[in-house]
C-alpha positions as CSV (number, residue, x, y, z in Angstrom):
1,M,86.3,132.5,112.0
2,R,84.7,129.3,110.6
3,N,81.0,131.0,111.1
4,Q,82.5,134.8,109.9
5,L,83.4,132.7,106.8
6,R,80.2,131.0,106.5
7,S,78.4,134.2,106.6
8,R,80.1,135.9,103.7
9,P,79.4,134.5,100.4
10,N,82.0,136.8,98.7
11,D,83.7,135.5,95.5
12,G,86.2,137.7,95.6
13,V,87.3,136.2,99.0
14,A,86.6,132.9,98.1
15,R,88.8,133.1,95.2
16,T,92.1,134.3,97.0
17,L,91.5,131.9,99.9
18,A,91.6,128.9,97.1
19,R,94.7,130.6,95.2
20,V,96.4,130.5,98.8
21,L,95.6,127.6,99.3
22,D,96.7,125.9,96.1
23,L,100.0,127.5,96.2
24,V,100.8,126.4,100.0
25,R,99.7,122.9,98.8
26,S,102.0,122.7,96.2
27,Q,104.4,124.3,97.6
28,E,104.8,127.0,95.1
29,S,105.1,129.8,97.8
30,V,105.9,128.7,101.5
31,T,106.2,132.0,103.4
32,R,103.8,135.0,103.6
33,L,106.2,137.0,101.3
34,Q,106.6,134.8,98.7
35,I,102.7,134.6,98.6
36,E,102.3,138.6,98.6
37,R,104.8,138.5,95.6
38,T,102.8,135.5,93.6
39,T,99.4,136.9,94.0
40,E,100.4,140.5,94.2
41,L,98.2,140.9,97.1
42,G,98.7,143.4,99.6
43,R,100.3,142.2,102.8
44,A,97.1,142.6,105.2
45,I,94.9,140.7,102.5
46,V,97.4,137.8,102.5
47,A,97.8,137.4,106.5
48,D,93.6,138.0,106.7
49,R,93.5,134.7,104.4
50,I,96.4,132.8,106.0
51,A,94.9,133.6,109.2
52,A,91.3,132.4,107.9
53,L,92.9,129.0,106.3
54,A,94.5,128.3,109.3
55,A,91.2,128.6,111.7
56,L,89.9,126.3,109.1
57,G,93.0,124.0,110.0
58,L,93.8,123.7,106.4
59,V,97.4,125.4,107.1
60,D,100.0,126.3,109.8
61,E,102.9,128.7,110.4
62,N,104.3,126.7,113.1
63,M,107.8,125.8,111.4
64,L,110.8,128.5,110.7
65,G,112.7,128.7,107.7
66,N,115.9,129.7,106.4
67,A,117.2,133.5,107.4
68,T,118.5,135.1,104.4
69,G,119.9,138.3,106.2
70,G,117.3,138.8,108.6
71,R,115.1,137.2,111.0
72,A,114.0,133.6,110.0
73,P,110.6,133.5,108.1
74,R,107.5,131.4,109.2
75,L,106.9,128.9,106.9
76,V,103.2,128.4,105.6
77,R,102.6,124.7,105.3
78,F,99.3,122.8,104.0
79,N,97.9,120.6,106.8
80,R,97.9,117.2,105.0
81,N,96.5,115.7,107.8
82,A,92.9,117.6,108.0
83,A,91.2,115.0,107.2
84,S,91.8,111.2,105.4
85,I,91.0,109.6,102.1
86,L,90.2,106.2,101.7
87,V,91.0,104.0,98.6
88,A,91.0,100.9,96.9
89,T,92.0,98.8,94.0
90,L,89.5,96.3,92.9
91,D,91.3,93.5,90.4
92,Q,89.8,90.2,89.1
93,T,91.8,87.8,91.6
94,A,93.0,91.0,94.4
95,L,91.7,93.9,96.6
96,G,94.4,96.2,97.8
97,V,92.8,99.3,100.5
98,A,94.9,102.3,101.7
99,M,94.3,105.6,104.0
100,A,96.0,108.4,102.6
101,D,96.6,112.1,103.3
102,L,95.2,115.1,101.6
103,A,98.5,115.3,99.8
104,G,97.9,111.6,98.4
105,N,100.7,109.6,100.4
106,L,99.7,106.3,101.8
107,L,99.2,105.9,105.5
108,M,98.6,102.2,105.7
109,E,97.4,99.6,103.1
110,H,96.3,96.2,102.8
111,H,96.1,93.7,100.2
112,E,94.2,90.3,100.1
113,A,93.0,87.8,97.4
114,I,89.8,88.1,96.2
115,D,87.1,86.5,93.7
116,L,85.6,89.6,91.5
117,S,83.1,87.2,89.7
118,A,81.7,86.5,92.9
119,S,78.6,88.4,94.5
120,A,78.9,92.4,94.1
121,E,77.3,92.5,97.4
122,V,80.0,90.2,99.2
123,S,82.7,91.9,97.5
124,T,81.5,95.8,98.5
125,N,80.5,94.4,102.2
126,R,83.9,93.1,102.3
127,L,85.4,96.3,101.3
128,M,83.8,98.1,103.3
129,A,84.7,96.0,106.3
130,L,88.2,96.6,105.7
131,F,87.9,100.3,105.0
132,E,86.3,100.4,108.6
133,W,89.4,98.4,110.0
134,L,91.4,101.2,108.3
135,L,89.6,104.2,110.1
136,E,89.7,102.3,113.3
137,K,93.3,101.6,113.1
138,R,94.6,105.3,111.4
139,R,92.0,107.6,112.2
140,G,92.6,110.8,114.6
141,G,89.5,112.3,114.4
142,Q,89.9,113.6,110.9
143,S,86.5,113.1,108.7
144,V,87.2,111.3,105.3
145,W,86.6,113.9,102.5
146,G,86.8,111.0,99.6
147,L,86.7,107.9,98.4
148,G,88.7,106.7,95.2
149,I,88.2,103.3,94.0
150,S,90.5,102.1,90.8
151,L,88.4,99.0,88.7
152,P,89.6,96.8,86.2
153,G,88.6,98.2,82.3
154,P,87.5,101.7,81.3
155,V,85.1,103.7,83.8
156,Q,82.5,106.0,82.5
157,T,82.6,109.5,83.9
158,A,80.9,111.6,81.4
159,S,78.8,113.1,83.6
160,D,78.8,117.3,84.0
161,D,77.8,117.2,88.2
162,I,80.7,117.8,90.5
163,F,80.1,114.5,92.2
164,L,79.3,111.1,91.3
165,T,75.5,110.5,92.3
166,E,75.2,107.2,90.7
167,T,77.0,104.7,89.1
168,P,78.1,104.5,86.1
169,P,78.7,101.7,83.8
170,M,81.5,99.3,84.8
171,A,83.5,96.6,82.9
172,T,82.9,93.9,85.7
173,S,80.6,91.2,86.2
174,W,78.3,92.7,88.6
175,G,75.9,94.4,86.3
176,P,74.0,97.1,88.0
177,F,75.1,97.2,91.2
178,P,74.9,100.8,93.4
179,L,78.2,101.2,94.2
180,V,79.0,104.6,94.4
181,E,75.6,104.9,96.2
182,T,76.4,102.1,98.8
183,L,80.2,103.5,99.4
184,M,78.4,107.0,99.8
185,A,75.8,106.6,101.9
186,H,77.7,104.4,104.4
187,F,81.3,107.0,104.7
188,E,79.2,110.2,103.7
189,A,81.8,111.1,101.4
190,P,82.0,111.6,97.5
191,V,83.1,108.8,95.8
192,W,85.5,109.1,92.5
193,L,86.0,105.9,90.5
194,Q,88.9,105.1,87.4
195,G,90.0,102.9,85.4
196,S,93.0,100.3,87.1
197,V,95.4,101.2,84.5
198,E,94.2,105.0,84.6
199,T,95.0,104.8,88.5
200,M,98.4,102.9,88.2
201,T,99.7,105.2,85.8
202,M,98.8,108.6,88.0
203,G,100.3,106.7,90.9
204,E,103.7,105.9,89.0
205,L,103.6,110.0,87.7
206,K,103.4,110.8,91.2
207,S,105.8,108.6,92.6
208,S,108.9,109.8,90.0
209,D,110.6,112.7,91.0
210,S,112.1,112.9,87.1
211,E,110.8,115.2,84.6
212,R,111.1,111.9,82.2
213,A,107.6,110.8,83.8
214,K,105.8,113.9,82.1
215,N,105.7,112.1,78.9
216,M,104.9,108.5,80.1
217,L,103.4,105.5,78.5
218,F,102.4,102.8,81.3
219,V,101.7,99.0,80.5
220,K,99.8,96.8,82.7
221,I,100.3,93.3,81.8
222,G,97.7,90.9,83.6
223,K,94.8,88.9,82.2
224,R,94.2,92.0,80.3
225,I,96.8,94.6,78.7
226,G,96.1,98.1,78.6
227,A,98.0,101.3,78.5
228,G,98.2,104.5,80.3
229,M,99.4,107.6,78.4
230,V,100.8,110.7,80.4
231,I,101.1,113.7,77.6
232,D,103.2,117.0,79.3
233,G,102.5,115.8,82.8
234,N,98.2,115.3,82.3
235,L,96.9,111.9,82.1
236,Y,95.5,111.3,78.8
237,R,92.1,109.5,79.0
238,G,89.9,109.7,75.3
239,S,86.3,110.9,75.2
240,Q,84.9,108.3,76.5
241,G,87.4,107.3,79.0
242,A,88.9,104.5,76.9
243,A,92.4,105.3,75.8
244,G,94.9,102.8,76.0
245,L,93.0,99.6,75.2
246,I,95.9,98.0,73.6
247,G,94.7,94.7,74.4
248,Q,92.3,94.6,71.7
249,S,94.9,95.2,68.8
250,P,94.9,92.0,66.5
251,M,98.2,89.7,66.5
252,E,98.9,87.2,64.3
253,I,99.9,84.3,65.9
254,Y,100.3,80.5,64.8
255,G,98.8,81.9,60.9
256,R,95.2,83.2,63.1
257,M,94.3,86.8,64.2
258,A,93.7,87.1,67.6
259,P,93.4,90.0,70.3
260,L,96.6,90.8,72.1
261,D,94.8,89.8,75.4
262,Q,94.3,86.2,74.4
263,V,97.6,86.0,72.9
264,A,99.8,87.7,75.4
265,G,98.2,88.2,78.7
266,S,98.8,86.0,81.7
267,D,96.1,83.5,80.4
268,A,97.8,83.2,77.4
269,I,101.2,82.5,79.5
270,A,99.4,80.3,81.9
271,R,98.0,78.2,79.1
272,E,101.0,77.8,77.1
273,G,103.0,76.9,80.2
274,Q,100.0,74.4,81.0
275,K,100.3,72.6,77.9
276,S,104.1,72.7,77.9
277,A,103.8,70.6,81.2
278,Q,101.2,68.4,80.0
279,N,103.0,67.3,76.5
280,G,106.3,67.0,78.6
281,S,108.2,69.6,76.6
282,S,109.1,71.1,79.6
283,P,110.3,69.5,82.7
284,A,110.0,72.2,85.0
285,L,106.8,73.2,84.2
286,E,105.6,69.5,84.2
287,E,107.0,69.1,87.8
288,I,105.3,72.3,88.9
289,L,101.9,70.7,87.4
290,D,102.3,67.5,89.6
291,R,103.1,69.9,92.6
292,N,100.6,72.0,92.3
293,G,97.8,71.0,90.0
294,Q,98.2,73.8,87.7
295,V,100.9,76.0,85.9
296,T,100.6,79.8,86.2
297,A,102.3,82.6,84.7
298,I,103.8,83.5,87.5
299,D,105.2,79.9,87.8
300,V,106.2,80.2,83.8
301,G,108.1,83.3,84.7
302,Q,110.0,81.9,87.7
303,A,110.9,78.8,85.2
304,A,112.2,81.1,82.6
305,Q,114.1,83.1,85.1
306,S,115.2,79.9,86.2
307,G,116.7,79.0,82.9
308,D,113.9,76.4,81.5
309,P,114.4,77.0,77.7
310,V,110.5,76.4,76.8
311,S,109.6,79.0,79.3
312,M,111.9,81.7,78.4
313,E,110.7,81.2,74.4
314,I,107.2,81.6,76.4
315,M,107.6,84.9,78.2
316,A,109.9,86.1,75.0
317,R,107.0,85.4,72.7
318,S,104.8,87.2,74.6
319,G,106.9,90.5,75.2
320,R,107.5,90.1,71.3
321,M,103.9,90.8,70.9
322,I,103.1,93.3,73.6
323,G,106.2,95.2,72.6
324,R,105.1,95.4,68.9
325,A,101.7,96.9,69.9
326,V,103.6,99.4,72.3
327,A,105.9,100.2,69.6
328,G,102.9,101.5,67.7
329,L,102.0,103.9,70.2
330,A,105.7,105.1,71.0
331,N,105.7,106.1,67.5
332,L,102.9,108.0,68.1
333,L,103.4,109.4,71.3
334,N,107.0,109.7,71.4
335,P,107.2,109.2,75.5
336,S,110.3,109.5,77.1
337,T,109.7,106.6,79.6
338,I,107.6,103.4,79.0
339,V,107.0,101.0,82.4
340,L,106.1,97.9,82.5
341,S,103.8,96.7,85.4
342,G,102.2,93.6,86.3
343,S,102.6,90.2,88.3
344,V,104.4,89.0,85.3
345,P,106.9,92.1,84.1
346,Q,107.3,92.4,87.9
347,T,109.3,89.0,88.3
348,D,110.5,88.5,84.5
349,D,113.7,89.9,83.2
350,I,113.4,87.8,79.9
351,L,109.6,89.6,78.9
352,L,111.4,93.0,80.0
353,A,114.0,92.5,77.2
354,A,111.6,91.0,75.0
355,V,109.0,94.0,74.6
356,R,112.8,96.2,74.7
357,E,114.0,94.7,71.6
358,A,110.3,95.0,70.0
359,V,110.5,98.5,70.7
360,Y,113.7,99.8,69.6
361,G,113.6,97.5,66.3
362,E,109.7,98.4,65.4
363,S,110.5,102.2,66.4
364,H,111.9,105.4,64.7
365,P,115.6,106.0,65.9
366,L,114.5,109.3,67.0
367,V,111.8,107.8,69.2
368,T,114.0,105.4,70.7
369,R,116.9,107.8,71.0
370,D,116.2,108.7,74.8
371,L,113.8,106.3,75.6
372,R,114.0,104.5,78.8
373,I,112.0,101.1,79.4
374,S,111.9,99.8,83.0
375,S,109.4,97.8,85.5
376,S,107.3,99.7,87.6
377,R,108.3,101.0,91.1
378,L,105.4,100.7,92.8
379,S,104.1,97.2,92.3
380,S,100.7,96.6,93.7
381,S,100.9,99.8,95.3
382,A,100.6,102.2,91.9
383,G,97.1,101.9,91.7
384,L,96.2,102.6,95.3
385,V,98.4,106.4,95.1
386,G,96.8,106.9,91.8
387,A,93.5,106.1,92.9
388,A,94.3,108.6,96.1
389,M,95.5,111.1,93.6
390,V,92.6,111.0,91.4
391,V,90.5,112.1,94.5
392,V,93.1,115.0,95.7
393,E,92.4,116.6,92.1
394,G,88.9,115.9,92.8
395,I,89.0,117.7,96.0
396,F,91.4,120.3,95.1
397,S,90.4,121.2,91.5
398,P,90.1,124.8,91.2
399,N,86.2,125.3,90.9
400,I,85.3,122.9,93.4
401,L,87.9,124.2,95.7
402,R,86.7,128.1,95.1
403,S,83.4,126.6,96.2
404,W,84.4,124.8,99.4
405,V,87.3,126.5,101.1
406,A,85.5,129.1,102.9
407,L,83.4,126.3,104.4
408,G,86.6,124.6,105.4
409,S,85.2,121.0,103.9
410,P,83.8,119.7,100.7
411,L,81.5,117.8,102.9
412,D,79.6,121.1,103.4
413,L,79.1,122.0,99.9
414,P,75.2,121.9,98.7
415,E,76.0,120.0,95.8
416,F,77.4,117.0,97.6
417,Q,74.7,117.2,100.3
418,R,72.5,116.9,97.1
419,A,74.6,113.9,95.9
420,L,74.4,112.3,99.3
421,A,70.6,112.5,99.7
422,I,69.9,111.5,96.3
423,A,72.9,108.5,96.9
424,R,70.7,107.7,100.1
425,E,67.6,107.7,98.8
426,A,68.8,105.2,95.7
427,I,69.7,102.7,98.7
428,S,66.2,103.3,100.2
429,R,64.8,102.4,97.3
430,R,66.6,99.2,96.3
431,A,66.3,98.2,99.8
432,G,62.6,98.3,99.3
433,V,62.4,96.5,96.1
434,R,64.2,93.5,97.8
435,E,62.2,93.6,100.9
436,A,58.9,93.6,98.6
437,E,60.3,90.5,96.3
438,P,58.3,87.4,97.1
439,A,60.4,84.6,99.1
440,P,61.3,82.0,96.2
441,P,59.0,78.7,96.7
442,A,59.7,76.0,99.0
443,V,61.8,73.1,97.9
444,P,60.0,70.3,98.1
445,R,60.8,67.4,100.3
């Protein structure tokens, strides 16, 4: 069947195959009769398309549904285990990796500390080693259909190509390092890049079974503060993929203006905590400083939860400033829910309460009438889930799906094979340049 489909490049067949697979994958139609009614295709055509998709390993009919007066119908189910997806979140101080199925469900994940300011090559080698470890642990013969990487800061992806062929500008200290080319050439699968706030927003959207998430404002609080916006169920990225950079919003503190990142982010919280420990105004933080040699934002949040007045004020002040910035977005977008994420809001109710106070106090009553503000349910897994959804949406977007469905795999697309060849050539060329570089002069003894 697979060879048969390869030999007949019929656009009508590909279009109806894609339509049937999309209905089954979204569970909009789960029986042959439902597919016939939704697509208005004849019984024979639907049977042929399901048989073709089953031969390609993309669907199966191994389960019976509920009988409604006659024989129980066979359920047409998407085979989410037909291939695997590898995903990673690269933050300034943490690395997370996971394997997901074709529905975006995480099968296995791992988190560890990392210094993203270190060598790009060292960090990428560690990332690839962890991906290989996941494949060794979980793979059951499936191929990898895509890799999704979540990066700190916005990622410019304005290319019109179906697949990335080169690494776009990234908000890291790595400079022009060929991350996409390296990963694509090694794993022979397409790579998608997205900013961390956007992937975490998509992860939160997928994990929520509430209609409220379709109009959501997601706020990540760390060294940098950013917002992700879901409007009518779709992620809004802006023209350059830089929507939601609220950390650049000017805030007044101690009679001067400064970006929100600098006065309310985790570095600012840690700095204020360290100062309070050093001047003795907070015995609790002073004890932490004596014990650990430094005070972190998490330390300040935990001291605040334990009732330390100075720490409580630090967290509340940060929350009020973040809340004022978020209130402006709330008045503009009228979201039904606002979700706060990051290590600080996950461990500190005082900051969450201060954000709520500022948003409710500075927003129009109609905006806040049914507004819900809460902490993220996914924590560090949100970015991994979102990165998986970026890949899933890329693989199964209607135009791409129609192109590869009759082949059985997006890896067989000529467009991907060209992208892979370009990546391999770039890596080979880079290796050749490095070999040709003269050796550094010997250090005199």
